[in-house]
C-alpha positions in Angstrom: 0.0 0.0 0.0 1.3 3.4 -0.9 -0.2 6.5 0.7 -0.4 9.2 -2.1 -2.1 12.0 -0.2 -4.2 12.7 2.9 -6.7 15.4 3.5 -8.9 16.1 6.5 -11.7 13.9 5.3 -10.1 11.7 2.7 -7.1 9.8 1.6 -5.7 8.7 -1.7 -3.9 5.3 -1.6 -2.5 2.9 -4.1 -3.2 -0.8 -3.5 -1.8 -3.9 -5.2 -4.3 -6.4 -6.6 -3.3 -8.7 -3.7 -4.3 -6.0 -1.2 -7.6 -5.5 -3.0 -8.3 -9.2 -2.8 -7.7 -9.1 1.0 -10.1 -6.2 1.4 -12.7 -7.8 -0.8 -12.5 -11.1 1.0 -12.7 -9.4 4.4 -15.8 -7.5 3.3 -17.3 -10.7 1.9 -16.8 -12.4 5.3 -18.4 -9.4 7.1 -21.4 -9.6 4.7 -21.9 -13.3 4.5 -19.5 -15.3 6.7 -19.8 -13.9 10.2 -22.8 -14.9 12.2 -23.9 -11.4 13.4 -27.1 -9.6 13.0 -27.1 -6.4 10.9 -27.2 -4.1 13.9 -24.1 -5.7 15.4 -22.2 -5.4 12.1 -23.1 -1.8 11.9 -21.8 -1.1 15.4 -18.6 -3.1 14.9 -17.7 -1.9 11.4 -19.3 1.6 11.4 -21.3 1.1 8.2 -24.6 -0.6 7.3 -24.5 -4.0 5.7 -25.8 -2.6 2.4 -23.1 0.0 2.3 -20.4 -2.6 2.9 -21.9 -4.9 0.2 -22.1 -2.0 -2.3 -18.5 -1.1 -1.6 -17.5 -4.8 -2.0 -19.4 -5.0 -5.3 -17.9 -1.8 -6.8 -16.8 -3.9 -9.9 -13.1 -2.9 -9.5 -11.9 -6.4 -10.3 -13.7 -6.3 -13.7 -11.7 -3.2 -14.6 -8.3 -4.8 -13.7 -6.2 -6.9 -16.0 -5.2 -9.4 -13.4 -4.7 -13.1 -13.5 -4.2 -15.0 -10.3 -0.9 -17.0 -10.3 
């Protein structure tokens, strides 16, 4: 991960495909793998389940030219 810039309310970072896979898999576990109700997920993660799932499904992998080795 490379931090490109930071502002008061935002940050620009550069992630490798492997780091994106880790984030995606983690979000997938939050949405579908962990046995918690939605209100508990919201408290622990700081976002609603729908927001997490929308972020996870942002289609970034479809825009990458990546092949798993």
